[in-house]
ZAMARGU-4260 file (C-alpha; in steps of 0.2 Angstrom, whole numbers, plus 5000, padded with zeros to 4 digits):
<rodrens>
0) 5094/4882/4599 | 5109/4875/4613 | 5102/4861/4622 | 5106/4857/4641 | 5104/4842/4651
5) 5110/4840/4669 | 5117/4820/4678 | 5117/4817/4696 | 5130/4807/4699 | 5131/4808/4719
10) 5149/4812/4720 | 5159/4831/4718 | 5168/4832/4701 | 5182/4839/4702 | 5189/4838/4681
15) 5178/4835/4664 | 5185/4833/4648 | 5178/4826/4632 | 5186/4814/4622 | 5196/4820/4609
20) 5188/4817/4588 | 5197/4819/4572 | 5203/4836/4567 | 5197/4833/4550 | 5178/4825/4555
25) 5163/4833/4554 | 5159/4822/4572 | 5154/4831/4587 | 5163/4824/4601 | 5149/4810/4612
30) 5162/4802/4624 | 5168/4811/4640 | 5178/4808/4656 | 5176/4814/4673 | 5185/4812/4689
35) 5180/4818/4706 | 5186/4823/4722 | 5183/4824/4742 | 5176/4808/4742 | 5177/4792/4751
40) 5183/4783/4737 | 5186/4793/4720 | 5183/4787/4703 | 5189/4790/4683 | 5173/4786/4674
45) 5169/4790/4655 | 5152/4795/4650 | 5141/4795/4632 | 5133/4813/4629 | 5120/4801/4621
50) 5115/4807/4605 | 5100/4814/4605 | 5093/4810/4586 | 5100/4793/4591 | 5094/4790/4608
55) 5075/4786/4607 | 5070/4771/4610 | 5068/4778/4629 | 5062/4794/4627 | 5061/4798/4644
60) 5081/4800/4643 | 5084/4804/4629 | 5101/4814/4630 | 5105/4809/4647 | 5123/4807/4648
65) 5126/4786/4651 | 5141/4780/4662 | 5150/4769/4650 | 5164/4763/4664 | 5172/4766/4680
70) 5186/4767/4690 | 5195/4769/4707 | 5208/4782/4709 | 5220/4784/4723 | 5216/4801/4730
75) 5207/4816/4719 | 5208/4818/4707 | 5215/4836/4702 | 5217/4835/4684 | 5214/4825/4669
80) 5218/4824/4651 | 5217/4815/4635 | 5234/4807/4628 | 5224/4799/4614 | 5208/4792/4611
85) 5212/4776/4621 | 5222/4783/4637 | 5220/4797/4650 | 5231/4804/4662 | 5227/4811/4677
90) 5236/4821/4693 | 5232/4813/4712 | 5232/4821/4728 | 5244/4809/4733 | 5257/4815/4720
95) 5256/4800/4708 | 5253/4801/4686 | 5242/4788/4681 | 5237/4784/4663 | 5222/4773/4660
100) 5218/4762/4643 | 5200/4762/4639 | 5195/4744/4630 | 5180/4747/4620 | 5178/4730/4616
105) 5174/4727/4632 | 5171/4745/4640 | 5180/4742/4654 | 5196/4756/4662 | 5214/4749/4668
110) 5229/4758/4673 | 5243/4755/4661 | 5254/4765/4672 | 5257/4774/4686 | 5271/4784/4693
115) 5270/4783/4710 | 5275/4801/4721 | 5282/4809/4707 | 5276/4826/4718 | 5284/4824/4734
120) 5294/4834/4748 | 5313/4833/4748 | 5317/4824/4761 | 5301/4817/4766 | 5295/4798/4768
125) 5278/4802/4769 | 5263/4802/4756 | 5268/4814/4740 | 5266/4832/4738 | 5249/4834/4725
130) 5251/4833/4708 | 5241/4849/4702 | 5239/4848/4685 | 5245/4839/4668 | 5248/4842/4650
135) 5250/4829/4637 | 5256/4833/4619 | 5258/4816/4615 | 5267/4805/4616 | 5275/4818/4631
140) 5269/4821/4644 | 5272/4837/4658 | 5266/4838/4677 | 5267/4853/4690 | 5263/4848/4710
145) 5264/4859/4726 | 5280/4853/4727 | 5288/4867/4715 | 5292/4851/4703 | 5292/4849/4685
150) 5292/4832/4678 | 5292/4825/4659 | 5284/4809/4654 | 5286/4798/4640 | 5271/4787/4640
155) 5281/4774/4629 | 5294/4773/4645 | 5290/4769/4664 | 5305/4779/4669 | 5303/4800/4674
160) 5312/4808/4656 | 5315/4821/4665 | 5312/4832/4682 | 5318/4847/4689 | 5317/4849/4706
165) 5316/4866/4710 | 5307/4875/4694 | 5297/4883/4709 | 5300/4889/4725 | 5280/4890/4726
170) 5264/4879/4722 | 5264/4879/4704 | 5244/4875/4699 | 5243/4875/4679 | 5254/4870/4665
175) 5249/4870/4644 | 5260/4868/4631 | 5263/4883/4623 | 5272/4875/4607 | 5278/4854/4604
180) 5295/4860/4616 | 5287/4875/4627 | 5277/4874/4640 | 5268/4888/4653 | 5266/4887/4671
185) 5255/4899/4682 | 5260/4899/4697 | 5255/4904/4720 | 5263/4919/4716 | 5254/4925/4704
190) 5270/4922/4690 | 5268/4915/4673 | 5284/4906/4669 | 5289/4899/4650 | 5299/4882/4650
195) 5310/4878/4634 | 5311/4861/4637 | 5325/4857/4624 | 5334/4869/4637 | 5347/4858/4652
200) 5346/4871/4665 | 5332/4872/4677 | 5326/4892/4677 | 5313/4896/4663 | 5318/4907/4649
205) 5305/4919/4653 | 5296/4925/4669 | 5281/4937/4668 | 5272/4944/4684 | 5256/4952/4688
210) 5257/4970/4693 | 5253/4972/4710 | 5245/4963/4724 | 5255/4945/4720 | 5237/4934/4717
215) 5240/4916/4714 | 5232/4910/4697 | 5226/4893/4696 | 5224/4889/4678 | 5230/4896/4663
220) 5226/4891/4643 | 5232/4898/4624 | 5224/4903/4609 | 5223/4888/4595 | 5228/4900/4581
225) 5239/4914/4590 | 5250/4905/4603 | 5256/4922/4609 | 5239/4925/4614 | 5237/4918/4633
230) 5223/4918/4645 | 5226/4917/4664 | 5214/4917/4679 | 5216/4915/4699 | 5210/4918/4717
235) 5203/4936/4713 | 5191/4929/4699 | 5197/4940/4685 | 5203/4936/4667 | 5221/4939/4662
240) 5226/4941/4644 | 5244/4941/4641 | 5256/4942/4625 | 5269/4933/4628 | 5280/4940/4613
245) 5283/4956/4619 | 5274/4959/4638 | 5278/4955/4656 | 5264/4961/4662 | 5248/4956/4660
250) 5240/4965/4644 | 5223/4967/4649 | 5214/4964/4667 | 5195/4960/4666 | 5184/4959/4678
255) 5175/4944/4681 | 5168/4931/4692 | 5166/4934/4713 | 5178/4922/4717 | 5193/4910/4713
260) 5193/4905/4692 | 5195/4887/4691 | 5198/4882/4673 | 5198/4894/4659 | 5198/4888/4638
265) 5197/4895/4621 | 5186/4888/4609 | 5199/4873/4600 | 5189/4879/4583 | 5181/4895/4585
270) 5193/4905/4597 | 5180/4921/4600 | 5174/4912/4612 | 5178/4909/4628 | 5175/4898/4643
275) 5179/4901/4664 | 5170/4893/4678 | 5173/4897/4695 | 5170/4893/4714 | 5157/4905/4715
280) 5144/4892/4704 | 5145/4902/4687 | 5150/4897/4669 | 5153/4910/4660 | 5153/4910/4642
285) 5164/4927/4634 | 5156/4930/4615 | 5168/4941/4606 | 5160/4934/4588 | 5163/4944/4571
290) 5145/4948/4570 | 5144/4954/4591 | 5135/4970/4583 | 5119/4963/4577 | 5114/4957/4593
295) 5109/4964/4608 | 5122/4974/4616 | 5118/4969/4633 | 5127/4959/4645 | 5114/4942/4650
300) 5123/4939/4670 | 5117/4942/4684 | 5126/4948/4702 | 5132/4964/4709 | 5148/4965/4695
305) 5136/4967/4680 | 5136/4987/4681 | 5156/4986/4685 | 5159/4976/4668 | 5148/4985/4658
310) 5158/4999/4659 | 5173/4989/4658 | 5171/4979/4644 | 5159/4987/4634 | 5160/4999/4621
315) 5156/5002/4603 | 5155/4988/4592 | 5164/4986/4580 | 5161/4972/4567 | 5178/4969/4561
320) 5185/4966/4578 | 5191/4948/4581 | 5194/4942/4600 | 5210/4942/4597 | 5211/4959/4589
325) 5201/4964/4604 | 5211/4955/4621 | 5226/4962/4611 | 5222/4979/4612 | 5229/4989/4628
330) 5210/4995/4630 | 5197/4981/4627 | 5183/4996/4630 | 5188/4998/4611 | 5180/4982/4609
335) 5163/4971/4614 | 5161/4957/4623 | 5145/4949/4629 | 5144/4937/4642 | 5130/4926/4647
340) 5132/4914/4663 | 5127/4899/4655 | 5122/4891/4672 | 5111/4904/4680 | 5103/4893/4695
345) 5122/4883/4701 | 5127/4890/4718 | 5141/4879/4724 | 5155/4877/4716 | 5160/4876/4697
350) 5177/4864/4696 | 5178/4862/4681 | 5174/4863/4661 | 5178/4857/4643 | 5172/4863/4627
355) 5176/4857/4609 | 5165/4856/4590 | 5146/4863/4598 | 5148/4855/4615 | 5151/4858/4632
360) 5153/4848/4648 | 5156/4855/4665 | 5157/4848/4682 | 5153/4854/4702 | 5152/4852/4718
365) 5132/4851/4718 | 5138/4832/4715 | 5130/4836/4695 | 5135/4837/4677 | 5131/4848/4663
370) 5134/4843/4644 | 5128/4857/4631 | 5127/4855/4615 | 5122/4866/4598 | 5134/4878/4606
375) 5132/4891/4591 | 5116/4891/4581
</rodrens>
């Protein structure tokens, strides 16, 4: 049975990320980081999610996330990724990219290194251009920004390893590693681009585009096991599924949120489950697991799109279909997806989510963090 906990933190949360745990262990994530935005003073914070079984000394706060430490962050935190279990990389609205180090012995955070104005408009002496996304594949870090620039860093190098100044003529909103040397980016004119970091040129190896109106894409994630399957979301709230092996346009377009989709994440070890969050205040769990045929067949969501979504993505159950086979089909109605809104009472934007093991964390403009444990029964 799911367990949900809410923590009100008196500042707007822009990003939430679980600290990684060993893939070979059965340990559940127990520490997560948050970044804030639109506050007089923004922060990066580390929290203990609180082990329900162990935290029985104070029953009133059993399971409630506990603040471990925090540190001031210059500008809004526009993105955040763990480089490893001790270091966190952030993207700032000031254009800087910063590595913070967590000191376990005294529970403090310190600046390990900062690349000032890694993103800026050419010829401008003013403040840098916002860095919109960072993605890590230790020791490499890639950043993109509103200036259309892509940077490659190494955690052990104080200088930027490589810069592609004219990677994009529009704002690059998000990035993800497709493979060790390949990066995917999405931009404000509905394009997804593939970059091979081994090539020295400034041009992408492939460009994928939305059909029809060029709707800005805000977020991207790839399937953890089948890397050719990629999910994106954007300004219209639609969920797009791409097959980067063959198609230059989305393979599937699924009606989703009623406003901007800010993040999309496949579950890293159980990719039959996908999660999205939106400006409309919703956090959705997309379930295409094999045993779905045995579950109730009606969508457990509210809102005016319910009937439309029911027609769009609910078809005849097929217990042999996995998420990949459903979403690689040009007709998703041949499979079955069950969608649950995990925050039915939320009204303000859900800006970020992260999922690992049996745990999910999200942050909102309502100045609250929500932690869900035991996601899967």
